C-alpha positions as CSV (number, residue, x, y, z in Angstrom):
1,M,-45.6,48.9,-172.2
2,I,-49.2,48.9,-171.1
3,S,-49.8,49.5,-167.5
4,A,-52.3,47.7,-165.3
5,R,-54.8,50.5,-165.4
6,Y,-55.1,50.1,-169.2
7,I,-55.9,46.5,-168.8
8,Q,-58.5,47.4,-166.2
9,A,-59.9,50.1,-168.5
10,A,-60.1,47.7,-171.5
11,G,-63.8,47.4,-171.0
12,A,-64.3,51.1,-171.5
13,A,-62.1,51.1,-174.5
14,A,-63.8,48.1,-175.8
15,I,-67.2,49.8,-175.7
16,L,-65.8,52.5,-177.9
17,A,-64.2,50.2,-180.5
18,L,-67.2,49.6,-182.7
19,G,-69.6,51.9,-181.0
20,L,-68.3,54.6,-183.3
21,A,-70.1,53.0,-186.2
22,G,-73.4,53.5,-184.5
23,C,-72.9,57.1,-183.6
24,S,-74.5,59.9,-185.7
25,A,-72.1,62.7,-184.9
26,T,-71.6,64.2,-188.4
27,D,-71.6,67.8,-187.2
28,V,-69.2,67.0,-184.4
29,V,-66.8,65.2,-186.8
30,A,-66.9,68.2,-189.2
31,K,-66.1,70.7,-186.6
32,V,-63.8,69.0,-184.2
33,A,-62.1,65.9,-185.7
34,N,-59.4,67.7,-187.5
35,G,-58.5,69.8,-184.5
36,S,-58.5,66.7,-182.2
37,F,-56.2,64.8,-184.5
38,K,-53.8,67.8,-184.8
39,A,-53.6,68.0,-181.0
40,L,-52.7,64.3,-181.0
41,A,-50.0,64.9,-183.6
42,L,-48.5,67.8,-181.7
43,A,-48.5,65.8,-178.4
44,S,-46.8,62.9,-180.1
45,K,-43.8,65.2,-181.1
46,E,-40.9,63.2,-182.5
47,R,-43.1,60.1,-182.7
48,V,-44.7,61.6,-185.9
49,K,-42.3,61.1,-188.8
50,W,-42.4,61.4,-192.6
51,A,-41.6,58.2,-194.5
52,E,-40.2,59.4,-197.8
53,E,-40.1,56.0,-199.5
54,D,-43.8,55.4,-198.8
55,R,-44.8,59.0,-199.1
56,A,-46.7,58.5,-195.8
57,W,-46.9,59.9,-192.3
58,A,-46.2,57.6,-189.4
59,L,-47.5,58.0,-185.9
60,A,-45.9,55.8,-183.2
61,S,-46.9,54.8,-179.7
62,T,-44.5,55.0,-176.8
63,A,-43.8,51.3,-177.4
64,G,-43.0,51.7,-181.1
65,D,-46.3,50.5,-182.6
66,E,-47.0,52.5,-185.7
67,V,-49.8,53.6,-187.9
68,F,-49.0,55.0,-191.4
69,F,-51.3,57.3,-193.3
70,S,-50.6,57.7,-197.1
71,S,-50.4,61.3,-198.2
72,N,-52.3,60.4,-201.4
73,F,-54.7,57.4,-201.6
74,A,-54.7,57.7,-205.5
75,R,-51.0,56.6,-205.6
76,N,-51.8,52.9,-205.1
77,A,-53.8,52.4,-208.2
78,S,-51.9,50.4,-210.9
79,P,-52.3,51.2,-214.7
80,E,-54.7,48.3,-214.9
81,G,-56.9,49.9,-212.3
82,M,-56.1,47.4,-209.6
83,A,-55.0,48.5,-206.1
84,D,-51.4,47.9,-205.1
85,M,-51.5,46.6,-201.6
86,D,-47.7,47.2,-201.2
87,K,-48.6,50.9,-201.2
88,P,-51.4,50.9,-198.6
89,D,-53.6,53.8,-197.7
90,V,-53.2,53.0,-194.1
91,E,-50.8,50.5,-192.4
92,F,-50.4,49.1,-188.9
93,S,-46.9,47.9,-187.9
94,F,-46.3,46.0,-184.6
95,D,-43.7,43.8,-183.1
96,A,-44.4,40.3,-184.5
97,A,-43.0,38.3,-181.5
98,P,-46.2,38.4,-179.4
99,F,-48.3,37.1,-182.3
100,I,-45.9,34.4,-183.2
101,E,-45.5,33.4,-179.5
102,A,-49.3,33.1,-179.4
103,G,-49.4,30.7,-182.3
104,L,-49.6,32.7,-185.5
105,D,-49.0,30.9,-188.7
106,I,-49.2,33.7,-191.2
107,G,-49.7,31.3,-194.1
108,K,-53.1,30.4,-192.6
109,L,-54.5,33.9,-192.3
110,P,-57.7,33.9,-194.4
111,P,-57.9,36.4,-197.3
112,V,-59.8,39.5,-196.4
113,D,-60.9,42.0,-199.1
114,G,-59.0,45.3,-198.6
115,V,-56.6,43.9,-196.0
116,K,-53.1,42.4,-196.5
117,Y,-51.0,40.8,-193.7
118,E,-47.2,40.6,-193.8
119,L,-44.3,39.6,-191.6
120,E,-41.0,41.4,-192.3
121,D,-37.9,42.0,-190.2
122,G,-39.6,41.1,-187.0
123,R,-42.6,43.3,-187.7
124,F,-46.2,42.3,-188.2
125,M,-48.0,44.6,-190.7
126,L,-51.5,45.1,-191.8
127,H,-52.1,47.0,-195.0
128,F,-55.5,48.6,-195.6
129,E,-56.9,49.7,-198.9
130,L,-59.6,52.4,-198.4
131,S,-60.1,54.2,-201.6
132,R,-58.4,55.7,-204.7
133,D,-59.1,59.3,-203.8
134,A,-56.6,61.9,-204.8
135,F,-55.4,64.2,-202.0
136,S,-54.3,67.8,-202.1
137,D,-50.6,68.5,-202.3
138,E,-50.9,69.9,-198.8
139,A,-51.2,66.4,-197.4
140,A,-47.5,65.8,-197.8
141,K,-46.7,68.8,-195.6
142,S,-48.1,67.4,-192.3
143,I,-49.9,64.4,-190.8
144,E,-52.8,66.6,-189.8
145,A,-53.2,67.8,-193.4
146,T,-53.3,64.2,-194.5
147,F,-55.9,63.4,-191.9
148,S,-57.9,66.4,-193.1
149,E,-58.0,64.9,-196.6
150,I,-59.1,61.6,-195.2
151,V,-62.0,63.4,-193.5
152,R,-62.8,65.2,-196.7
153,T,-62.8,62.1,-198.9
154,Q,-63.7,59.3,-196.4
155,R,-66.1,61.0,-194.0
156,S,-68.1,57.9,-193.4
157,R,-65.1,56.1,-191.9
158,I,-64.6,58.7,-189.2
159,G,-66.8,58.4,-186.1
160,Y,-67.2,60.0,-182.7
161,H,-68.3,58.3,-179.5
162,E,-69.8,61.0,-177.3
163,K,-69.9,59.0,-174.1
164,L,-66.2,58.0,-174.2
165,D,-65.1,61.2,-176.0
166,H,-63.0,59.4,-178.6
167,Y,-62.7,59.6,-182.4
168,G,-61.8,56.7,-184.6
169,I,-61.2,55.7,-188.2
170,K,-62.7,52.5,-189.5
171,L,-60.2,50.6,-191.7
172,G,-62.2,47.6,-192.7
173,D,-63.0,44.1,-191.4
174,G,-63.5,45.5,-187.9
175,N,-60.0,47.0,-187.6
176,M,-59.8,50.6,-186.3
177,F,-57.5,53.4,-185.0
178,E,-58.8,55.5,-182.2
179,W,-57.7,58.6,-180.3
180,A,-59.0,60.8,-177.5
181,K,-60.8,64.0,-178.3
182,D,-59.3,65.6,-175.2
183,M,-56.2,63.9,-174.0
184,S,-56.2,65.9,-170.7
185,K,-59.5,64.1,-169.8
186,N,-58.7,60.6,-171.0
187,D,-56.0,58.0,-170.1
188,K,-56.4,56.2,-173.4
189,D,-54.9,58.8,-175.9
190,I,-54.6,56.3,-178.7
191,V,-56.0,52.8,-179.2
192,W,-55.2,50.2,-181.9
193,V,-58.2,47.9,-182.5
194,L,-58.0,44.6,-184.3
195,N,-60.5,42.0,-185.4
196,P,-59.2,38.8,-183.8
197,A,-61.1,36.4,-186.0
198,P,-58.4,36.1,-188.8
199,F,-55.7,35.5,-186.1
200,I,-57.8,32.8,-184.5
201,A,-58.2,31.1,-187.9
202,A,-54.4,31.2,-188.2
203,G,-53.8,29.4,-184.9
204,V,-53.5,32.3,-182.5
205,D,-54.8,32.2,-178.9
206,P,-55.9,35.8,-178.7
207,A,-55.8,35.8,-174.9
208,K,-52.1,35.1,-175.1
209,I,-50.9,37.9,-177.3
210,R,-48.5,39.7,-175.0
211,G,-49.3,43.4,-174.6
212,W,-52.8,43.2,-176.1
213,V,-56.2,42.9,-174.4
214,F,-58.7,40.4,-175.8
215,A,-62.2,41.6,-174.8
216,K,-65.8,41.5,-175.6
217,V,-66.9,44.9,-176.9
218,E,-70.3,46.4,-177.2
219,T,-71.5,47.8,-180.6
220,K,-74.6,48.0,-182.8
221,D,-75.4,45.9,-185.8
222,D,-76.9,47.3,-189.0
223,A,-80.4,47.2,-187.5
224,G,-79.2,49.3,-184.5
225,K,-79.4,46.4,-182.1
226,T,-76.7,46.3,-179.4
227,I,-74.4,43.3,-179.7
228,L,-71.1,42.0,-178.3
229,V,-68.1,41.2,-180.5
230,D,-64.5,40.1,-179.8
231,K,-61.7,42.7,-180.2
232,L,-58.0,42.9,-179.6
233,L,-57.1,46.3,-178.0
234,K,-53.8,48.1,-177.4
235,P,-54.3,51.5,-175.7
236,F,-51.7,54.0,-174.7
237,D,-51.3,57.2,-172.8
238,I,-48.8,59.1,-174.9
239,N,-47.9,61.8,-172.3
């Protein structure tokens, strides 16, 4: 459950959410991102699990929210060359009740290229298709090895926000997963970031999604101009 201090800190987390896209920290990413993610995995302990059926690594929050990283992005390509969204590269999984209570009609979610929405067994899931890159066999041995392959093949999706000392992976359509570079200096160890626009189109009042923070966030557009956009945030201190 998110404590009050996280709600109060939402503004800071919000600034991070899309600010990563505007940061040019390639060298920092190359040198530190893998070690930072490994530290997160080690601190998460039993909340990191291997999902054999999906051949993916799952990392959970203290409330049971999950992010899954496939150990091989090439596995989701069908013989016809089309992506199989039932075998996503990355997946978010949350309790569906807060979204339904806030008005979600999943049948009204607009189609988004590279993103698939599902409701199953009380869980709300977002499937993300990022690429068809083949990963090293090492990726199946640990979540940090899988993340290392993501950095190697999808470097442009990994960003660092120096001011807030967070890393993040851009998953498409404004959705992201973020984590603290140094958890000992940050009270937002992991943050799920969602684009609220599709949910609003499907009848959701984003301010009423229990456990989530609806906030204006600061980012930069393609021209480098600072703008404000709406985001849904769910931050956690995992320690």
